[in-house]
Steps between C-alpha positions, in 0.01 A plus 500: 500500500772242556773764511296697756460187715871429477584855605257506793601157621863614485609199301745509210326288236183318401638169632564660837144631499370147430712364786366772734141420407556127550660571836207716602247235397698200614475562877121553508456195280721298734286618795177400325646163404606438861157587632301290251727288531643429153838325504587547133361857500733581790797336325437699183454833684806449721715405200390818321604714797835325524577563131371859504708580808813348344449683172441844656809468719712374213400808297564734793150640464430821687171341604697285740621812676145637521374172649774518763387847596145382567632211711420231243844421382652165409521356858130572549419323174661179623347527844152549350548204263601275792209621713263431211644147473435454872144623442466249214612216729245605756220513244606152379425376855868442573525740795527213749749305291879483538536654156334822619739543797792396288421770245455769765819401679698476180384841374581661834847355504556604141401857578711490819811431287436820306631706792852359529529476126394865449722619786804324351433635149466855638810471720713373212391787280573747779835351591605490137404863437808718503479875577630564148454360152803533270612450146865504385616527862749233613354347815689169495645571844156484658458128422132523397362147467280379221131570534254216571371337181224707346257214525506525884433872549316610189125499579580288803170564684298400194700181457462405867125551483468285189655210686149432639398352166603138593313531835183635335518238221556223752203600715273530199613163365442342844134608499443305177723197564361439846850473646699746714834375363494745209436789742791388718725483192391842365537677835834333564629611164388856560653519850818323385549741209430797730760380750753440221438847357546659844814294563640606164460866594648443846832407342533856370478650848848370584756787546704375203193541273424861606655821373719702735323748727440861398809634679731257314338570165523877540862462612569292187343766278706775669813295444417475129424874484840584649669280240294621208503870605200628299509866409160555331167362617169478315237497775139399447182424687162445342207271419516191276355696213767774532796270443545648153615824669819337625543258210536785256822608675668157524678519164632846583628365833674217312681757287597713796876558539455510877443188712121469491256343747122471491316522830135392512253503789235247390570129445247471217699742284807277487361229270376765263842655439610238253861416432766761583865515586443771763496382864154520653415512873137506611469623862135505615585615856570868542719441806706239319558741212595791724757280679648366174853602413459733203796719598660477155189617311527852373194535272149373562255505209120497550257415217190567717385737774383266777500513879765227544754719330559658842697195613778587258444876468605534867854383414717818474805334340307453172377749244135429417353535153143471370520346153126416455353236279412708195480848363154648468282802573311315778503660843709210624790648299504810725419337834594741784659201680782525243659786693626257764760366256842652441434500128217426257599354165286567198521386140527844342435867533124444519534329842693796635247749372217287642639537852553872454137550394367276780701691765494211744837577666739312269786742421623536143862432605394165641363377165727302268403400144619145426275387212313171512739199480203265468410637158805358318306200359241730333564514125471828306224515243592472133209721393283231346304201639709183538216278368249534211249644750591723796494375857353734762569440867235594753671521841275678749612567854303379799213668687710644785413531869229761455211545261649767284369441147831625358699211645428251222333499160373147574181610681362762265685452172652149499225320313463789252872487433508130439183508285646786297819304434327172426258666260748737333446557131859392427560178695743506793606242754425577866721398789331560835743518796327614825682624810574219752285683761194520273186403692676458837301784654205568270252228408379723217851517352533125526168455319607733215833318479314170469274634226795640303673162512182342370482758219856425398443123504178535295668725243791253471258214432303706243819604322616141479176412317551766232639366168799734487619411850412137465743487209774664708426260786540196273826631363646570845388176669833321469702796629262554787515136597879517503487815715262334748733199522790736558305673779431166668866402475618832639245493786615152596866599494431826695310302761797267528746788532285680752523218753769616741509172688320169531126485459309589817759730654356770725607867537790415727636230271465718194687782681784254564536380141402795283839637399542676165643292219609730215462227235154409623391867509631558151308197368182622674540846343552344157203269540272788601601692188418191291172454689391854418578457128314166492204641689422760234544237227262258675200692367434714195596863456132559425366337820375720785649406838453564873838494671498462879750376755869576505583359159527636245631818655332833436802617300470193278145614425639843419740347249223291343261794460494798264298732722346510847201623691548554873441729799704738712759261639862406456392269216458808280838647590671169434322451167625842390848346489386301196411811299174341392164680478283473810170619642406590857140504628363807671281293734439795731357698204703816574538579128791432263683830556475490877590132497821574312578792728463288811688195376839527338490154340188598303665785308577274205200272533167464323250589773202270517166589657301230674316426177838419336381663178846648442659158447516562127779758553716239671431236237578743220835595661592133540411406143640803314815695601366803308197509737718474809493873588633443856820319408732793571313583822557144620875526437522823702283359777710184520810702588310715746342205681773238481821697453762480225593179321868561579642418743279197540264476795698227667815709473316794657359271772844362583650847513227621734552204737879553504466873562258457785707219654800731496300769682388251761857378549627856538232574756571184696873571523463875550400729789146364498615153605455577873139599441449188296629283783266670747211448259592131461505458878156658522375270224632199691318608814178552298540157349543343848188674625297394196630141545376490858165655411447287191604157635141377546391643166789328323395168653141544382619603153716189482207274589276680250765456232525131571122456487489682167750262352 
């Protein structure tokens, strides 16, 4: 019941639900107390609303957003409280007293100061917002000043509103002490603090405190681009949840023999990238991007098929390549949009055959097999479980954009799979790692996901109470405590290393100071490896676990497991690199033979029905090499899906980039150059037209962005 209430109230925890209930009851109680009138009843109710408001905003509760949408946001809360106090004064027969008029005047003046304060805060954010966000790009020539202290701009409207506390307290105290002096003092303190706060912000509107205008910033970026001369670009646009699609290619870009550059289109992706030595430029504006000097770039790489790709695809001096964000038999792997690229790079022969069968217009000669550089961290299976009991990873994909039952095993088979593993005759450990998108579109999928996490937690608690595992737990306590201490130490050090500048710096300041430090990056990489090792030691090899978030990485879960259950997705193709047994769920119930025929990655898999009754075949293969009848099929399938082990994938990837860059260079210096120049002129004209047509829209988008922050 409580979990249902939490979900429907759109709050994140039981404490937030309590705060929401108190807030909902506090205002009616304050109204009743004012009408009775009951001084101490009003004080108690008002105090409750203050505390509940503060707590919900501190926690960033989504309920706050919902209240804003129904026009009962934080400013309205303060206005209502003050009006109720005025009502209380009236009911206490003070309406004809100086205190009454003093309170009304003081509250009006306090609210009047909200306007200049809010305008200044908004203007500072707008004027400090650059048209780009960068990492590892030297912008020292732009003379970007330090950002205002975080205490001034973070939650500024909320802080300004809370300055009414001295005034409210003073007025309430004056009603009991029979003197207006306390009201004068409280209101003076409130107005004085509000004026000081506004004055403190005004200092940061001076020209020396603002970042250069958009034209100067873009000119500075172009100057850096001409000096750096990037030759290969990784280009990405997507939602917050899709950041993993570009992150999986960062290490490959770091190992690129060309001069790499990452171009992003959404500001919220930048903080999710993590530490990298590759220069990053985030350009939200399409016109700004199309006018950027990318004349030295010869190869553009695209992990996703999205509409904003057009802003780079239109550049004829580059060769454009779709590299995708995984290898699978999903329809996304043969998207007809892929034919707009000069080449499509696949992991192995399977990707080439997939396009041939789909017949979507991608020519065979435009497909290049480059392997999967990301799979290098995946360890090859030794043939036996690494721990006394096997570990099985359940990694279902998400529900997708439609209601196709074959998208994910979660809906029809998920609970059966987890129950089957938890209740297996021979004990296994279960690691549940859901897709980051799970539950984002389907409430039903989210509900199943929640129930599975509860099942895993319950099974973990029950196993801990069993004598055998209790003994193991006691023996491992010291090592686990050491591992947890190591995790805390590493987290603290990583947090310290991840601060590119002083505390409180905004996007512009971070762009100025975030230059790659090889020693720092090497330490971060080493610490993350130590973190991963300590994480798996921080709990027992017999303990079930739900793994969510970005750490540990999916591939770390691969290395920790001895077998996997998943769905048709790139997770299966990647897991095949380990050589370990795996099962794939036929959620669409097409039948095992047809399922294998339709999906290449299933050819060496145990096929599960929605009842998951075939799980025993997977568990037998994991426990006993003699029962692993699909071992040879997995080896053959690995080469077919992912390509040969030699040369390595990163060597193949580098060779493909170099070859395509040479083709682009030859084209740009050959007979086609005249046509390229004409095309570039047309693109410039189109950009100018779009700039004129989109000027108003860009202004609105800028204001919306500021409001969102």
